[in-house]
N, C-alpha and C positions, 0 to 999 in steps of 0.2 A: 736834727736834734744832736747835741753834743753827747760825747761819751759819759761826761759827768752827770748830765741830766738823765741820760738813759739809765745809768746804774742807780741813780736816786729813786727813779720811778720804779725799777725792778725791786728795789730794797723795800718800798712801801706797799707792794702788791704781794698777795699770796699767789703762788704759782703752782698750777696743775699741769702734768704732762699730757700732751695730746698723742693720739694714734700716730705712729711713725709715718711720715710722708703725707699725712692728711691733717685737717683741722677738726677732727672729730674727738669729743670728750665722751668717755663711757662712764655709765653709772658705777661700775666696779672700781674705776679709778677714783671717783669722787669719794665713794664710801671708804676706800683705802686711806684717804687723807683726811678723814673727819670721823669723829665719834658719834656725831648726830645721826639720827635715823627718823624717818617719818613714821609715826605710830599708825597701825591699822585700826585699833580700837583704843580710846574713842577717836572718831574721825577728826582730823585737824585740818580745817579749811586754810588753804594757802592761795592767794591771788597774786599775779604779776601782771605788769603792763610795761611795754617797751616805751621809754620816755624820749630818748634821743640818741643820735649817733654823731659825735663830733670829736675831731682830733683822734680818730681811730678808737675812741672809747664809747662802748655801748652802755647806756644808763637804763637800769631796769628798776621800776618801783615794785616793792614786795610788801604785802600785808599778811601777817600771820594771825588768824583768828580775828579778834577785835582790837589787836594792837595797832599802834600808829604805823603809818607806812614809812619804810626806810628805803634808802637807795643802794643799789649794787652796781658797782662799775666793773666792766669787763673789757679788757684789751686782748685781742687775739694776736699772738706772735707766731713765728714760724713753727715752733715745737711746743709751745706752752700757752696756757690761758693765765693771763694776769688778772687777779680779782681783788677788788677792795670794796669797802662798805662804809656807810656813814656811821657805823658803830662797830667797835671791837676788832675788826679785821686788820692784820699786819702781815708781815712776811712769814711769821711763825704759826699764826692762828686764823682759822676761817670761822667767821661768825655764823650763828645759826640762821640769820637772815640771808646771808650769801649762800649757805648750804641749801636752804629750802628753795631759793630762787632758781638755783641750778638744778636742784631735784625736780622741780616743776617742768623744766625743759627737757629733762632726761627720762623721766620715769616711763612714759608710754612706749618709746622704742628702745629703751635702755641705753640710748646714745643721742648725741645731738651734734650736727655739723655746723660748726661756726664759720664756714668758709665765706659765707655771704657778708660777714663782718670783718674779713681779713683784707685790708687795704693799706698795707705799709707804705708810707711815703706819699699817699695820694691826698693828704689834707694839708692845707696852709697853716703852719704852726701859729701865725698871728691871728687869723680870723677864725680858725677852727673849722672852716668850710672846705669843700672839695669841689673844684671845677670839673672833675671827671664824673662825678656821681650824681644821680637823682636820688634824694633821700626824702621819702614821703611818709609822714606820720599821721594817719587819720583813724577813724573808728574801726577800720578793717585791720589795722596793725601797722607795723613799721616795715616799709619796703626800701631796700637798698639795691640799686642796679646801676650799671654803667650807661652813661649817656650814648644814644645811638650814633653819634658822630665819631665815637672812638672805637678802635679795634679791641678785641679781647687782649687783656694784658698778661704778661708774665709776671708772676710774683715769686719772691724767694721761697724755695722749698717745693715749687711746682716740678713735677718730673719732666724731663726732656728727653727725646729719643737720642740714641747715639748718632754721631755724624761721621760721614765719610771724608777723610782728608785725601791729600794728593797721593798718598801711598796706596789708597784703595780704588784706584781708577778702574772702571769697568772695562772688560775686553770688548773690542769691536765685534760686530756680527757680520757674517758673510752670507750672501744669498746662495741658496743650494739649487742644484739643477733640478728642474721639474721632470718627474717621472711620468711616463704615459700609463694610464689605467685602461686595461682591456675589459670592456663591459659587454656582456652578451646582448642585452637590450640597450640600444644607444640612448634611450629616453630615461633610463634609470641613472641616478647620480648619487654621489657621496658628498656629504658636507659636515661641517663642524659648528657647534653652537657654544658660545661662551655663556655658561650659566652663573648669574650674578644675583645678589640680593643685599638687603640692608643687614650688615653684619651685627648690628645692635638690636635686631628685631628679636622678639620673643617666640616667633614662629619658625622653628627648625632652621636657624641661621647657618650659613656656610661660607667658606672662602670661595672665590671664583674658581670654577673648574671647567673642563672641556668635555663635551659630549658628542660622539659621532652619531650621524643619522643618515638615512637614505630616503629618497623621494623620487619624484617624477619631474622631468625637465620639460621646458617649452621646446618647440620645434628647432629653434636655433641653439639650444643647449645653454643659453645665457642666464636663464632664471629657472627657479623651481616653482612649478605651479601647484604641487601638492607634496606635503611632508608625510611620509608613510609611517616611520617609526624610529625610535632611538635604537642604536646598535649597542647591544649588551655583550659582556664578556662571554665567549664560548658560542655565541650564535653563528650558525651556518648559513651563508647567503650565497649559494652557487652562482647566482646571476650577477654578483658583485665581487669579482676577485680583487683584492687589495694589492696595490704594489708594495714593495719593501718598505718605503718610507711611511706609507699609510699604515701598515701593519704595526710599525714601531710607534707611530703617533697614536693609534688605538690603544696599544698597551699602555702608553703613558696616560691616556684618558681614564682607563679603568683604575689606575693607581691614584689619579687625582681625585676621583670620586671617593675613594676610601679615605683619603686624607682631609677632604673638604669640610665634613661636619664640624660645627662648633658646639662644644658641650660645656656648660658651666663657665666659670670665670677663667680668663686667660691666665696661664702660669707658664713656667719654663718648659713643660712638656708641650703645651699647645704652641708655644713660640717655635720650638724644634720641628713640630708638625707643619707649621706655616712656612718655615724655612725650607724644608724638604719639598713642599708643594711649589714654592717659588723656583726652586732649582729645576724642577721638572718643566715648569714653563720656560725657563732659560734654555733647556736642552732642546725643546721643540718648537720654539717661536719661528725659527727660519723655515722649517718644514711647514708649519701652519700658514705662514705668509704666502706660500705658493698654492694653497688650496683655492679652488674656484668658487666654493659656496661657503661663506662663513657668516654667521648670524649672532646677534646679541639677544639673550633671553633673561628678563627679569623674572626670577622664579616664584618670589614670595615665600620661600622655604624649600628646602631640599626634598620634602615630602611630596611636592607637586611634580618632581621630575620623574615621570613614568608614562608608559603607553606610548603616545605619539606626540610630536611637537605640535603646539597650537599656533597656527599661522598668524592669528591676530596679536599674539604676544611676541612675535619675532620681529627684529629689525636687522636689516642687512648691514654688516659691519666690515671693517678691513683691519688687518693686523700689519703693522710696520715693523721691519727689522732694525730701523733706526734706534739708536740708544739715546733717549732723551737726556739732556743735561739739566738738572735742577739748579735754579738760581734763586738766591735770597736777596732781593733788592733791599738796601738799608737807606731809608729816607729820614732825614733830620726834621722832626716836627716841633722843635723848640725845646720843651721839657722832656720830650721822649723821642725814642727812635721807633719808626714803624718798619717791621720786617715783613716784606711781601714775597710770597713764594710764587715763582713763574718757572717756565721751562723753556729750553732752547732745543730746536731740532734743525740741523743743516743751516745754522746761522740765523734762523728766524726765532723770535721770542713770542711765546704764547701765554695767555692766562688760562689756568686749569679750569675745566668744567666743574661746576658746583657738585654734581653727582659723581662721586668718586668711586671707581672699581678697584679693589685692592690689588696691588702688584702692577697696576697700569696707571698711565695718566693720559688724558685726552684734552683737547682744547675746547673753549667755548665756541670757536668758529666751526669746528668739525668734531662733535662729540662721539661719532661712530668710527673714527679712526684711533685705534688703541696702539699706544707705545708701551712696551714692557720696560719697566725700570731697570736700571743697570746693576743694582745691588739690593740686598734685603735691607740694608741701612737706609737706602733711599725710600723704600717702602714705609718704613717706620716714621721717617721724617715727614713724608707726604701725608700719612694718616694723622699725624699730629696737627699739621697745619690745616687739613681738610676740616677738622672739628672746629677750627677757629675761623673758617671762611677764608682761609689762605693769607690771612694777615695777622700779626701779632705785634702789640705795643710792648715796649720795654722802657721803663723810666731810666733816665740817664744814670741815676744813682745805682741801678741794678744792672746795668749793661755788662759790667765785668763778670757777673755771676752766671751768664748764660754760656754754657759749654766751656767757660774759662776764656778770658779775654785773649791769652796767648794763642790758644787753639782757634778761636774765632778769626784771628788775622790770617791763619793759615788755611782756612776752609776753602775748598774748591768752590762751594756754593755761593760764597758772599761776594757781593759787589756793591759799591756805594753809588748812590744817585742823588746828586745834590744840585739844586738850581741856583742861579744867580751868583756863581762863584764862591759858595759858602764852603768852608773847610769840612773835611769828612769826619775828623775826630778819631780816626784810626792812627 
C-alpha cells in the first residue's frame, strides 16, 4: 500500500492507542476517548456478530436494542486500533455503534486482545484474501489462524531477544583434571541430577538447577542400583567424604536451588536472577562433566524435590564441555524468509530437540547429551525460537525490522542457505 493511501485510510479511521508492545485494548482507554457509557438501568441489549476479515479489516455487525444493524470496521495496527462505522465515525468522533461494539468485546475482562486479527502485509490488496491464513466464519464464530504449512511469523512490534554479535564471542572451556574420591564403603557413590520442568507451568515452576545425591552402586561401580537421598546443605555424611571440586560443586548446587524458583511474571529482577543462575552453571560445567553419575529429572514442580530421588523418573544423561554454536539458517521461500535455528558442535550441525531445557541445548539424535550455551543472550534467543518450533517466518517487507538489517548482516548466528543458485538478498 502506498504512503498516500495509508495516510488517507488513517485519516478516515478513528484511532485508539493499544497497550505498549501488545495488541490489547483496555476498557479504560475506550472510555477515555468517548463520552458514551452503557447504562446499567434500564438494561440496554447489544448484540454483535463477526461478519468477515478481509484486507486486514475485521467487520462486525452491531445491533443496539431494536435498531437496525450497522457495521463497524476495525483494523489492527502495530500501536493503534483503527475504527470506522457505517454511520457517524471519522478521525475525530467515535459513533455510539462503534463504542458499543467495542464495549461488548471488552466489558467481561475489561480488555480484549486483538492480536489474532493483526496480520499486516499478509493479504493480497487486489483480491482481499490471504494465502497464509485460514479464515473460517460459521455458527461458532470467526476463526483466523495460520495455515499449518507455514512457520510462525514475525510481525512488526513483536519483541525479539537481544542477539550476540562477533564482539560477544563465548570463551572456550577446558577440561578439568578428575580428582579421586576416597569413600569408606566402595559401593556408596555420589551423583548429580539436573532438575528440570516446564517453566510456563502453574505448578511451582523453576529454572533448571543441580541436586547432589548419594546412592548404592553395582559391583563394577558403573551404575547406580538404588538412590538413597538428596544431599542437602549442612548434611554430615562421614562415609562420603567429598573431594575439593565436589565440595565447590555442592555449594553451587545449594545456591542454584535458592535462585531456581519462578514466582509471578518475569521482570528485570527475575532476569538478573536467571543470569546469576546461568553464570553458576558456566562456572561448574567443566567439573560437572567429569562426574561419573549424572541424571536428568523432570520434577513437575520444585515442591516435588524432596526426600529421595525416584528411580523411575530419572534418565541417565551426559554433560559436554563443548560450547554449542547457534546458527540461524535463512531460506528464501519466495514472498518470505524462513529463519531456522540449529546448532553446531565440533563442525557437525544438529537440529534442537523439541523439549528445551533452559540454558542448555540438546539434539534430536541425542536428547540426553546437554550442551551449556555460551552466553545468556544465546539462552534468550533459544527460548524465543523454542516457542516457535525453532522456525520463524519473516515477510520480505518486514525483513529489515528484525534486529536491524545492518546488525543482522553482522550476526555470528546468521548464514544463508539457498538452492539452485538463487541470490541471498543480503
